[in-house]
Structures are given as structure tokens and as C-alpha cells.
C-alpha positions, -999 to 999 in steps of 0.1 A, spaced: 523 -503 -339 550 -527 -327 586 -530 -339 591 -569 -338 621 -586 -330 636 -608 -354 645 -643 -344 669 -668 -358 642 -682 -382 641 -672 -415 612 -655 -415 598 -620 -412 559 -604 -401 537 -592 -423 548 -559 -440 512 -548 -435 522 -545 -397 550 -519 -401 550 -487 -386 539 -455 -400 575 -448 -413 576 -480 -426 600 -493 -402 591 -532 -396 614 -549 -375 651 -552 -361 675 -577 -357 690 -609 -375 715 -608 -404 721 -601 -438 722 -632 -450 717 -644 -491 681 -664 -481 671 -637 -459 677 -610 -482 658 -629 -507 629 -634 -488 631 -598 -473 627 -588 -510 603 -611 -521 582 -597 -496 582 -559 -503 606 -555 -471 644 -538 -476 676 -539 -446 684 -497 -442 704 -489 -414 733 -466 -399 768 -479 -383 764 -491 -350 724 -498 -349 718 -532 -354 699 -544 -388 664 -525 -395 636 -540 -418 615 -512 -439 588 -517 -462 570 -477 -464 537 -469 -471 535 -453 -499 558 -471 -520 578 -450 -547 580 -473 -579 590 -468 -616 573 -484 -646 599 -490 -674 570 -479 -698 570 -443 -678 603 -429 -677 609 -397 -682 641 -391 -701 645 -347 -701 654 -332 -735 692 -322 -721 693 -361 -714 683 -369 -742 712 -346 -762 738 -367 -740 730 -400 -745 729 -389 -783 765 -377 -776 777 -409 -764 799 -392 -737 794 -423 -716 800 -464 -725 778 -480 -704 779 -514 -692 762 -540 -667 774 -563 -643 812 -555 -653 823 -536 -622 799 -546 -592 823 -541 -561 834 -505 -578 801 -493 -579 787 -505 -544 823 -492 -528 815 -460 -548 781 -456 -536 797 -455 -504 826 -433 -509 803 -407 -525 781 -404 -496 813 -405 -472 832 -373 -487 802 -357 -489 794 -359 -451 764 -376 -456 756 -409 -435 754 -442 -451 739 -474 -451 762 -492 -470 792 -502 -445 811 -538 -450 784 -557 -437 759 -545 -468 789 -545 -496 797 -579 -484 763 -594 -484 749 -577 -517 784 -587 -534 775 -618 -526 741 -620 -539 757 -606 -571 780 -636 -574 751 -656 -569 733 -640 -602 707 -619 -579 722 -582 -577 735 -560 -604 758 -534 -612 751 -506 -642 785 -491 -650 786 -455 -668 824 -453 -681 839 -418 -692 879 -418 -710 879 -455 -691 870 -443 -658 843 -451 -637 819 -419 -641 790 -431 -623 768 -464 -617 739 -477 -601 731 -515 -587 701 -534 -572 687 -569 -569 664 -586 -593 638 -614 -587 610 -623 -612 604 -590 -633 613 -567 -604 640 -547 -602 648 -533 -567 673 -501 -568 694 -499 -540 721 -467 -548 734 -450 -570 767 -424 -580 779 -400 -599 816 -388 -606 805 -365 -637 776 -346 -643 748 -370 -655 767 -402 -654 741 -422 -632 712 -406 -651 725 -421 -682 732 -452 -662 695 -455 -650 684 -446 -684 702 -478 -702 688 -499 -668 655 -490 -678 659 -497 -716 671 -533 -707 644 -541 -682 617 -527 -714 637 -552 -736 629 -584 -710 597 -574 -700 602 -560 -665 570 -548 -647 582 -527 -622 613 -508 -604 612 -506 -573 624 -472 -557 619 -478 -523 620 -443 -505 608 -411 -522 636 -384 -538 625 -358 -561 655 -365 -582 636 -400 -592 603 -384 -594 618 -366 -618 626 -397 -638 590 -410 -639 589 -421 -605 557 -421 -585 544 -431 -553 516 -458 -551 501 -475 -518 522 -504 -505 486 -528 -503 492 -520 -546 529 -524 -546 527 -561 -527 502 -567 -552 520 -562 -583 553 -577 -562 536 -611 -565 524 -609 -600 557 -600 -610 577 -628 -588 553 -653 -606 576 -647 -637 615 -668 -639 643 -643 -624 671 -636 -646 697 -647 -629 730 -649 -637 754 -616 -650 737 -590 -671 751 -583 -708 744 -550 -721 764 -525 -739 751 -486 -748 
């Protein structure tokens, strides 16, 4: 299929028109209005330094239903020991910068560049993007961030500086989402790590149907407050 070029208009082609690898379109910007439209259509930006903005909608899609979270026995023990103090929306900018820095330090490519950091920080300030922080000895040991619309949470990235920190943060996020009747967590791209925690691949068509239903429910906009 063809690769679409985004115009100045705030619109996207149908996700069904994405290439086999999930790439749908290129161009445009990372304005809040465009990002929110993209997520509402099951589309997300993912690109490297020097590339135009690339927009993706993979098929299949990796998702996790909150009630299907798989917490290993070892992780349960870690949680029970209260090694980490978990908060939400207390250090968003620190979390997103750590997600970028840890990849750079590991000599891995990262899509979390300055423009992305600015765009998602603005989403956070508007109450659409959220972070979960895991603290150890009052230092940020791990965390994650993502976007929330309706009763869907779109996971973006996570990092860990202390073993299991991001896993505990993720488990806390899922607990919070269950308490607030979220339907689905969009994990976007398949990883064995997320699959081990209960995520599974579903057809894009099914994901878009479930997303449409989830978006009919009100968005929990604003800062989230949760502590473990």
C-alpha cells in the first residue's frame, strides 16, 4: 500500500490503509490537537532523529486487558516488601527524560527526542498524558508514561534504574486502571516482556472496535493521584 503524506489539515487516512509493517503516513507535526486525533484513531508517532514524523497503526496490535495482568510470584514478593514507593504524575518530565536517556546510555536508538518530550509534556500539562514513578531511597528508580483517552491507556515507554522498578510501576498502573474501570491498555508494539505480563496480540480491526467503545466513556483528564 502507499505511504500517505500528511497535509496541514488535522486529519489522517484510515488505519486500515497502513502498510504491512504498520506504517501509515509521514509528515505533519506533534501538536496536541493532532496527537489526540491520532490516538483516538489508533495511530501513534514513532520516528528517529533526522526523519520526518512517522505515523503507525500496526496489525496485529499488542494490548493488555487490566484484569488479565500476570504478576509473577517473584514480582508479588517484591511488591509485598514495599521496596518501592509508587506515585503518579509527580515527576512526568523526569520520567520521559529518563526513558530517553537510558536508551542513549545503552547505545540504543530512541524516538524520544526533544520535540517528542515537549509534545508529551504539553499533553501532560493538559491532563492527557500521565506518568507512574517508582522511588527507591527517595531517588527515581523507574517509571513509565503514556496517554489516556476515554477508558483506554496508551503506553508509550518505561525505564528502570533499579531491578523490577518499572515492573512494579506497571503493576501499580494496572491496579489504578482497574479501579477506574479502564477497558484496555494499548501496548502498541509487541515485546516479550509485556507478553510475559499478560499482554497479547489482537487484530487491528478488533482493537479499533474496542477503542471506539472505550472512547465513548469520559476521559479522566487532569493529574492522577495514586500512591503505593
